[in-house]
C-alpha positions as CSV (number, residue, x, y, z in Angstrom):
1,M,5.2,-1.5,24.7
2,E,4.4,-2.0,21.1
3,Q,1.5,-4.3,20.1
4,K,2.4,-7.6,18.4
5,Y,-0.3,-8.7,16.0
6,T,-1.1,-12.4,15.7
7,S,-3.6,-12.1,12.8
8,F,-4.3,-9.9,9.9
9,S,-7.8,-9.1,11.2
10,E,-6.1,-7.7,14.3
11,F,-3.6,-5.8,12.3
12,Y,-5.9,-4.2,9.6
13,P,-7.5,-1.6,11.9
14,Y,-4.0,-0.5,13.0
15,Y,-3.0,-0.4,9.3
16,L,-6.0,1.9,8.5
17,S,-5.2,4.2,11.4
18,E,-1.7,4.6,9.9
19,H,-3.3,5.8,6.7
20,A,-5.6,8.6,8.1
21,N,-4.3,11.2,5.6
22,S,-6.3,11.2,2.3
23,T,-3.2,12.1,0.2
24,C,-1.3,9.1,1.7
25,R,-4.2,6.8,0.8
26,L,-4.3,8.3,-2.7
27,L,-0.6,7.7,-3.2
28,H,-1.0,4.1,-2.0
29,F,-3.9,3.7,-4.4
30,I,-2.0,5.2,-7.4
31,G,1.1,3.1,-6.6
32,S,-1.0,-0.1,-6.5
33,W,-2.7,0.7,-9.9
34,L,0.7,1.4,-11.4
35,V,2.0,-2.0,-10.1
36,L,-1.0,-3.8,-11.7
37,F,-0.5,-1.9,-14.9
38,L,3.2,-2.7,-15.0
39,I,2.6,-6.4,-14.4
40,G,0.0,-6.5,-17.2
41,Y,2.3,-4.6,-19.5
42,A,5.3,-6.7,-18.7
43,V,3.3,-9.9,-19.3
44,M,1.6,-8.7,-22.5
45,T,5.0,-7.5,-24.0
46,S,7.1,-10.3,-22.5
47,Q,9.3,-7.7,-20.9
48,F,9.7,-9.5,-17.6
49,A,12.7,-7.5,-16.6
50,L,10.2,-4.7,-15.8
51,F,9.2,-6.8,-12.7
52,W,12.3,-5.4,-11.0
53,F,10.5,-2.0,-10.9
54,I,7.5,-3.2,-9.0
55,P,9.0,-2.6,-5.5
56,A,10.2,0.9,-6.4
57,I,6.8,1.9,-7.8
58,G,4.7,0.3,-5.1
59,Y,6.8,1.3,-2.1
60,G,7.9,4.6,-3.7
61,F,4.4,6.0,-3.8
62,A,3.5,4.6,-0.4
63,W,6.6,5.9,1.3
64,V,6.2,9.4,-0.1
65,G,2.7,9.4,1.4
66,H,4.0,8.3,4.8
67,F,7.0,10.5,5.0
68,F,5.6,13.7,3.6
69,Y,1.9,13.6,4.3
70,E,1.2,11.1,7.1
71,H,4.4,11.9,8.9
72,N,4.8,8.3,10.3
73,K,7.0,5.3,9.7
74,P,5.5,2.8,7.2
75,A,4.2,-0.4,8.8
76,T,6.3,-2.3,6.3
77,F,9.4,-1.9,8.5
78,Q,7.8,-3.8,11.4
79,Y,5.1,-5.9,9.8
80,P,6.2,-6.5,6.2
81,F,3.8,-9.3,5.3
82,Y,0.8,-7.9,7.0
83,S,1.6,-4.5,5.5
84,L,1.7,-5.9,2.0
85,M,-1.6,-7.6,2.6
86,G,-3.0,-4.3,4.0
87,D,-2.0,-2.4,0.9
88,W,-4.0,-4.7,-1.3
89,V,-7.0,-5.0,1.1
90,M,-7.1,-1.2,1.4
91,F,-6.9,-1.0,-2.4
92,K,-9.9,-3.3,-2.7
93,D,-11.7,-1.4,0.1
94,I,-11.1,1.9,-1.8
95,L,-12.4,0.3,-5.0
96,I,-15.6,-0.9,-3.4
97,G,-16.1,2.3,-1.3
98,R,-15.4,0.8,2.1
99,V,-12.5,3.2,2.5
100,S,-12.7,6.8,1.2
101,L,-10.0,8.7,-0.6
102,N,-11.4,11.8,1.1
103,N,-10.9,12.7,4.8
């Protein structure tokens, strides 16, 4: 039977276990940076229609990592809110060195 998480603190270790492959983590990291860049660019240039590309960029990089490198199903499909939180917590953890981009 599959685990049901009742808090993000319970979910995050599972989330990290689903991102064991360094290429998958790197693709998540790149996708997150590009999302931040796109938001900044859209706001600075008042091209708010670019916001429509945020999901394609963010999820596109992440899903390539899962399907071609991690060989698992993204947690987004079962835990959409916790997974989105996990993306940004992992991004922060990579930036501060808590999670490595190397295996």
